Structure formats: C-alpha cells, structure tokens
C-alpha positions in Angstrom: 1.8 -16.2 -21.3 -0.8 -18.1 -19.3 -0.5 -19.0 -15.6 -2.7 -20.9 -13.3 -5.2 -19.0 -11.2 -3.4 -20.2 -8.1 -0.1 -18.8 -9.4 -1.7 -15.5 -10.3 -3.3 -15.3 -6.8 0.1 -16.1 -5.1 1.8 -13.4 -7.2 -0.9 -10.8 -6.4 -0.7 -11.7 -2.6 3.1 -11.2 -2.8 2.8 -7.8 -4.5 0.1 -6.5 -2.2 2.0 -7.7 0.9 5.1 -5.8 -0.2 3.0 -2.7 -1.1 1.3 -2.8 2.3 4.7 -3.0 4.0 5.7 0.2 2.1 2.5 1.9 3.2 3.3 0.9 6.8 6.7 2.6 6.5 5.1 5.7 4.9 2.5 6.0 7.6 5.3 6.2 10.1 7.4 8.7 8.2 6.9 12.2 9.6 8.4 13.8 6.4 5.2 12.8 4.6 2.3 15.2 4.9 -0.3 14.0 7.4 -3.0 13.4 4.7 -0.7 11.0 2.9 0.3 9.3 6.2 -3.4 8.8 6.9 -4.1 7.4 3.5 -1.1 5.0 3.9 -2.5 3.9 7.3 -5.9 3.2 5.7 -4.3 1.0 3.1 -2.5 -0.9 5.9 -5.7 -1.4 7.8 -7.5 -2.6 4.7 -4.7 -5.1 4.0 -4.8 -6.3 7.6 -8.5 -6.9 7.3 -7.8 -9.3 4.4 -5.0 -11.3 6.3 -7.3 -13.8 8.1 -8.4 -15.2 4.8 -4.9 -15.4 3.2 -4.6 -18.6 1.2 -8.2 -19.4 1.7 -10.0 -16.4 0.4 -13.2 -16.3 -1.6 -13.5 -14.8 -5.0 -14.8 -11.6 -3.4 -11.8 -11.4 -1.0 -9.4 -12.0 -4.0 -11.1 -9.1 -5.8 -10.7 -6.9 -2.8 -7.0 -7.7 -2.7 -6.7 -6.9 -6.4 -8.5 -3.6 -5.9 -6.2 -2.8 -2.9 -3.2 -3.5 -5.0 -4.4 -1.1 -7.7 -5.3 1.6 -5.2 -1.9 1.5 -3.5 -0.1 1.5 -6.9 -2.1 4.7 -7.8 -1.3 6.3 -4.5 2.5 5.8 -4.5 3.2 8.5 -7.2 1.7 11.0 -4.8 4.7 10.3 -2.5 7.1 11.3 -5.3 5.1 14.6 -5.8 5.7 15.7 -2.2 7.7 19.0 -2.5 10.9 19.2 -0.6 11.8 22.4 1.3 15.2 23.8 2.1 16.6 22.3 5.3 16.5 25.6 7.2 12.8 25.9 6.5 12.2 22.3 7.7 14.2 22.6 10.9 13.3 26.2 11.6 16.9 27.3 11.7 
C-alpha cells in the first residue's frame, strides 16, 4: 500500500499527538515511579517543542517527530512492567 507523503505525515502527527497525551497523563500519575514520570515529562516537553512547526515542519522536524514516536512506543511497555504491591503496603495500613 502506498500513501502520499502528506498523508503519511498527517498519520504520524496524529499518532505522536496521542502518544504525547498519554505521556502527559503518565507524568501526572503518582502511581508511576518517579523515574518513569520524569521520562514521560521529557517526552511531553520534546513534543511541545515540535508544536510550533506543526503542519509546516522541515524534513528535519518530521524526522524528530518520527524519532519521538518511536521513543515513546519503546517507553510504554515499561509502564506495564511496573510491579503492583498489595494495597496495605501502598497505603501504609
């Protein structure tokens, strides 16, 4: 299947926008270890640095967006690996 470069770019922007929104929620989630919250925050900041060029980006900016998409996709499985503890351990009861 072949798509135009414009369609491909639109699709990638849509996906990286959604992934950045997920990272924003993860950065605010206190159940996530601080190191993962920090990494999620970094992804949000990187995404926001690309926003001013949305729809008018250079080839370099598109490449940065693609790299960010890949980095976030590789990061998300780490969220699933977070170990849960029994409730009484978490709340101190």
